[in-house]
C-alpha positions in Angstrom: 78.9 119.6 146.8 77.0 116.5 147.7 75.9 113.6 145.7 72.1 113.1 146.3 70.4 110.7 143.7 73.8 110.0 142.0 74.0 106.4 140.9 77.7 106.1 140.0 80.9 107.2 141.7 82.5 110.5 140.4 85.8 112.3 140.3 85.4 116.0 141.1 88.0 118.2 139.5 88.3 121.6 141.2 89.6 124.4 139.0 90.7 127.9 140.0 90.1 131.1 138.1 93.5 130.7 136.5 92.1 127.5 134.9 94.6 125.3 136.8 93.5 122.2 138.7 94.0 122.8 142.4 92.2 119.8 143.9 90.8 116.4 142.8 88.4 114.3 144.8 88.5 110.8 143.3 85.9 108.0 143.2 83.3 109.8 145.4 80.7 107.2 146.0 76.9 107.8 145.7 75.1 108.8 148.8 73.7 105.7 150.5 71.6 107.3 153.3 68.8 109.7 152.5 69.5 113.1 154.1 72.9 112.1 155.4 75.1 112.7 152.4 78.6 113.9 153.1 79.8 117.1 151.4 82.9 117.5 149.2 84.9 120.5 148.4 88.3 122.1 147.7 90.6 123.4 150.4 91.2 126.5 148.2 88.7 128.8 146.5 87.7 127.6 143.0 85.7 129.0 140.1 84.8 125.8 138.3 84.2 122.1 139.1 84.2 119.4 136.5 82.5 116.1 137.4 83.6 113.0 135.5 83.0 109.3 136.0 84.9 107.8 139.0 88.5 106.8 138.0 88.6 109.1 135.0 91.2 111.5 136.4 93.7 108.7 137.2 93.0 106.8 134.0 93.7 110.0 131.9 96.6 111.2 134.0 94.9 114.4 135.1 96.8 116.0 138.0 96.9 119.0 140.3 98.6 121.9 138.5 97.4 120.9 135.1 96.0 123.8 133.1 92.7 123.6 131.2 92.1 125.3 127.9 88.6 126.4 127.2 
């Protein structure tokens, strides 16, 4: 993933097929340089990615290993 045209920082929550969180990238800043945006990903294969405002995961005590219900 990369954050072109994003105006706020985000937390990216990477979720496996088992619906468990296996990685969280916190407070990813908006891309500042046109065409030179860094990419972000999970070290493991995932099925879902949830993007929330930067700091949300920490504020709401969301952790690796937590299971989502949906």
